[in-house]
N, C-alpha and C positions, 0 to 999 in steps of 0.2 A: 658508362657507354663504351668508351673507348678503352677502358679497359678490359671489356667484355668481348670486345670485337677483338682487340689483340690478341687475347688469350683462346678465341675460337680461331683467329688465324692460324696461332701457333701450333694450336692441334690440330688445325687442315693440315698443314703443312709441314709437321711432324708426321700425320698419317702418309701424307704423300710421298715422302723421304722412305721412311717404311717400306710404302709399294715399290718405290722405284728400287732400294736396295734388295727386295725380296725380288722382285722380277730381272734384275739384274742378276744375282746370284744364282735363282734357278736357270736364267737361259745360259749364263757362262759356265755353268757345270754340263748343262745339256747338250752344249753346243762341244765339251769338251768330248762329251764321253760318243755323242754322235761321233765326231771325227776318229776315234780312237775305235770303236767299232766297225766301222767304215774300212780302216787300215785294216784292223784286225779281220773282217771277212776277206781283203782281197789278199792279203798274203795267205789267210788259210786255204781259201780257193786256189791261189798257186801253189801252194805246197801239194795240195791234194792232186793238181790236174798233173802238175811234174812226177808224183807218184802213177799215176795212169798210165801216163806217157810211158815212164820207165817199164812199168810192169807190161805194156804191150810190148816194148824190145826184147824183154825177157823172151816175151811168147814167142816174137817172129824168130828170136834168132833159135830159140827151141824147134820151132817148124823148118827152119832153114837148115838146122842139124840134120833132123829126121829126114827130111827132102834130101839132103845129099847122101845118107847114107843109101834112100831109094835108088840114087842116081849110080854110085859105085858098083850097086848090086844088083842093077837091071841088064838086061839079056838083052834084050829087042830094041830097035831102034824106036820104037812107038814109046815105049816108058823112057827111055833116055830124051826123048822130045818133052813128055808130059813133067817130067822131073826138073828138066830144066826152064820149060815155063813156070812151074810153080816157083824155083828157086830168083826168076825174073821178078815175078811178082811179088815176093818177100823182101826181095832187096829193094824194090819200090817203096813198101808199106815202112820198111825201117828207115829209107829217107824223108819219108812225109815226116814219122814221128822224130826222127831228128830235126826238121825243119821246125816244127810244134813246140820241141823242147828249148830251143835255143830262142825261142820267143816269150820263155816266159820270165817268172821274177827270178833272179840269181841269188842264191844265199850264199855265207860264208862258207867257204870251202867245197863249194860246189862246181867250180868252176875248173878247177884241179880235177877234181874226180870227172867230170868230163872229158877235159881232153885226155886221160886215160883212157874213157870209154871210147872215145876215137880213134884213138890210136890202137888200144887192143882189136877195135872191130876190122881196121885194116887189116892188122897181121892175120885175124882169123881169116879175110875174106882172101887173103895170100896164099896161107895153108889151104884152104879150100878150092881155091883155082888150081893149085898146082895138083893136089889129091886129084881134082876130076878131069884134069889133063891126062894125068899120067894113070887113069885106070886101065886103059886099054892096052899098053906096052911097060907093064911093071908088074912083077913077081908078087904074087900073095903076100908075101914075108915084108916085102917092101911098102907093099899097100896099106897092109896092116901099121908098119910102121908110121905112115905119112898120117892113115886115120888116129894113131893115136896123139900124133902131134896137133891133127885139128881137134879132138877132143879135149885136148889140154887147154887153147886157145879161148874154145867154148867156155872150157870151165871159168878162165880166168873172166871171160868176159860178161856170164855172169855174175861172179864175185862182184865187177865193178858196178853193175846193174843195182847190185845189193846195197853198194855203200852210196848211191844216188838215193835211192830210197831211203836209208837210214839218216842220211843229210836233210833230207823233205820231213821227215817224220820228226827229227829234233827241232828242225825250224818251227813247225806245225805246234809243237809243245812250248818254246821260246816265244812266239807269237800269243799263245795264249796266256803265258806268264806275263809279258808285256802289259798284255789289254788289261789283264788283271789290276797290274799294278797303277796303270793309269786310270784306271775308275776308280781306285783309292784316292789317287791325287786330285780326281775331278770330285769327289763326292767330298773329300775333307774342304777343297774350296768352297765348295757350297754350305759346308755347316759353317765354316769360318764366315762367313758374309751372313748366312743366317744369324751367328750369334751377334755379331753388330747390329742386325735388325732388333734382336729381343730388348738390346737396351731401349730403345726406341718406343717398342711398343709391344705388349703380351698378347695381343689380338692378331696381329700381322704374324706372328711368330708361329700362331697354331696352324697359320695355312699354310706358310713355307715349310713348317714340320710334314706336314701331309704330302707337300711337293718332292719332298726328300725321301720319306718312306717308300712313297711310287718308283721313286728313279733307283732307291735302294733294290726293291724288290723285280724290277728290269734286270738290274745288273744280275742278280744272282741267276734268272732266269735265264740271262743269257751266258753267263759262267758255266752255270749246270749244261746247257745246250754245247757248248763248249766240249766241256768234258766227257761228255756222252758221246759226242762224235771222235774224241781221241780213241777213248776205251773203244769204240767199234772197229775203229781203223787198226788200233793196234790187235786186236784176235782176226780182224779179217787177215791182215799181213801174217800174221804166225800162223794162221791156216794155209795160205797160201804156198807159204816157203815149206811147211809141213809135207802137204800133198806134192810140192814140185821135187822137194828131195828125197820123198819116197819111190815116186816113179821115176828117177833118175837113177836110183841104187843099183836094181837089178839089168839096167841097159850096162852101168860099168862092169858088175862082176862077170855077165856074160860075156863082153866084151875081151874080159880077161882069159874066160875059159874058151873062146874063140882062138886067141892067138896062142893057147897051147892044144888045140885040135891036132895037131903033127900032122896037116894034110889028110886026114880022114875025113873024106867027103860025107858020109851018112849024118855023123858027129857036129861037124861043121853046120850043115843043112839044119838039125833040132834045135841048135843054139841059134842058127840065125831067126828061125821062128819063133822063138821064144823070146829076142830081141825087137822083132817086128811087134810082138804082141806087145812088150812093155810099151812101145814108140805108141802106138795105137793109144794104149791105157791114157800115158800123158800128151798125146794131142785132144783126147776128151776130155781131158782136163781141162787142157787151155780153152777148146772150143765152149764149155759150160762157162767157163769164168769170162768170156768176151759176150757171150750170150746173157749173161747177169748183169755186165757192164754196161749193156744197151738197152736192159729190159723197161729203164726210165725212159726213153725216149719214144713220144706220142707217135703214131703212125695213124693218120686219116684212113677212112676207108669204111665199107661196108660189107658185112661179114653174115649171109645166110646161115641162119643156126642149122638147119639140117643140111645143108651140103657139108658144113664144116664139121658135123657129127659123125656124119659118112665117113669123110676122109680120114679122122681122129681112128674112128674103127678100125677102119682097115690098116692101118700103120701099126696098131698098139698088136701085139703078139697074143692070140687068142681072143682079140677085142669081138671080133663078129658073133661067135660063140657066146660069151658069156656076157655080152653087154645088150640090155633090151634100152629104146629110148620112146617117150613122149613127148611131143612137140604139139601145143595147142594152135599152132595155126603154122602152114607149109613157106610162108611167108615172113615170118619171125626173122628180125636180122637185128645186129648191136652196131654199134659206129665204132668200128675198129677196123685195122688190117685183116684180110682173110687169113693171111700165113699168120700173124701172131696169135688172132682166136685159136684157128687148129694146134699150135704150141701148146696155149693155155688146156687143150682139153686133151692134149696128148698126154701132157704132164699127168692131168687129174686123174684120167684114164687108167693110165700105168700104174701110178701109186695104187689105185683102188684093186686092181688086178694083182698087184706084187704083195698085197698084204690081205690077201683072200685066205690065205693060211689052207687046213686041212678041211675045208666045209665038203659036206657030201655035196650039197646043192649050193654051188659059188652063184653069187649073181652080182651086178653091177645095173644100176637103174640111174639112168638119166631123165631128168624131168625139165621143161623149161616153158615157162608163159611168160606175158606181160602184163605186167601191174606198174600204175601210175609212171607212164614214161618210162621205166625199165625194164628188161628182159632179165628175169629170175632164172637162174639154172642153178639144178641141184643135181650132186653126184654122189648116189649112195651105194655101199655096199655092204657086204654081212660077213665081212673079216675080222679078223682078232679086236680090232681096234685099237684105243689107246687111253690109258690115264689123264687125268686133268693138267699134270705136271708137266707131261708130252705134249699135248697140244698146246700149250701155252707158248711153246717155243718153235712148233712146227714150221712155220715160215722164215725162222732164221737162216741165214746163209750158215752153210758146213754142217747143221746140225744133224745129229743121227741119234734115234732112240736109243737109251742103254738096254745092250742084251740084243739090239739087233743086229743079224749080217746079212740083210737084203744086201743085193750090189746097187750102188749109186756112190754119188758126190754128195748129195746133201744140199744139192743148187736148186733143183726142180720146183718145188713149192716158194721157196724165197723167189725164183723169176720171175712162177705164176702171179704173185704178189705185186710186184712190181709193175709189172705190166696193165693189170687190170688198175692201179692205184693210176699209173700214168694217163690212164682212158677214162677218168671220172668215176672208177667202180668201187667196189668193195667187195672184201670176200671173207668168209667166218667159216668155221671147224665146227662138230659136236660131234663127240663120239663116246663111247663107253667100252670098257674092255669087256671080250668075247662079245659083242653085239654089234660090231660093226662101225662105220664111220660116214658123216655125209658132209662135206664142202657145200656149200651154198654161195653163190657170186652173183653181184647185182650189177648188170652194164647201161650206159645208158641204150634205146632202144632206138634204130634208125629206121 
């Protein structure tokens, strides 16, 4: 009897030890992985934020350079005052971005690059101020030389900003690698304790194995998400760099031609117009990038569907002649700020009109109705349509359909998707080559 009781007691304590070891091993592994995941997310978020701030600094410097060109070329006092006011605003924005950047996590090599950026920025401002102050009492040749000096400082400043972005992207990859190693160590720790528990009982080990498999699946999912985020970041940075470089090339070439104009006013005027057009294209790129980056911010409000459609139709070229709308109630409204909702409609309507093609009877139809607490809005056209492969990528940033030469940067529909998802909605596209395209979105009704 005593032996049976002792045996039962031994078995009971053995299972208790197994349970404690399994629980301790699983808990220790989970704690290690959670800490590693939290630290990885913090560093990754900081790196991405640093990249965003550095990109804002780049765009503000480009805007500052373009506004300075306007200031140097302006003839009237009103134009000069407007340019000076814009320059002061951009300087304040840059100062704010500098403060933001200094509060972020610093990675190896970043502090030195940041000091170089601040020094280059001070030299750039000094050259810019000298050129602006001497605009009224300096010969054209001397003014062009000063502008070349400002341009060289601006080019060096953009290069320093590129270094900051590269450092943070490298840090982001390094954090991902370190997180993977930490996950592996935590997994090994967990498996080691579970191996010891297996000596004491197979039954408890099966339960622990299930825990390990579940943790391994979580690790794989987190690693896949981080890799996907890195791939998107690499592609996005490459596209931005390509477009910014492409928009700067005409300005540099035309500036060189302007220096060789030999005082010919008409030739200089034509070149100046081309420079202005190139700067406007660059400004449009930066503006669309900023709109895209801010599209994830939720803006509460109440937008009337009929009012927003009327405003968007009036904004879109040829919209009032091609667009027909049917709304089931004049009071139909959605929970989103009116300007954002109008921006969504302008993008969808502009896209529909852009791809109408050579239809003899082109038309764009808009239908809106309420359905189970949501507003369902469709934008349908009878244009050229698209194949399923193109439709699957249509909401990606900078995506352009192969063979299409319509103007645009490829950010409009990506911005639409961000705005709609930020406000609890969804959007999908249905299209067929030669038969047109339909965009259907759902937004919470107000």
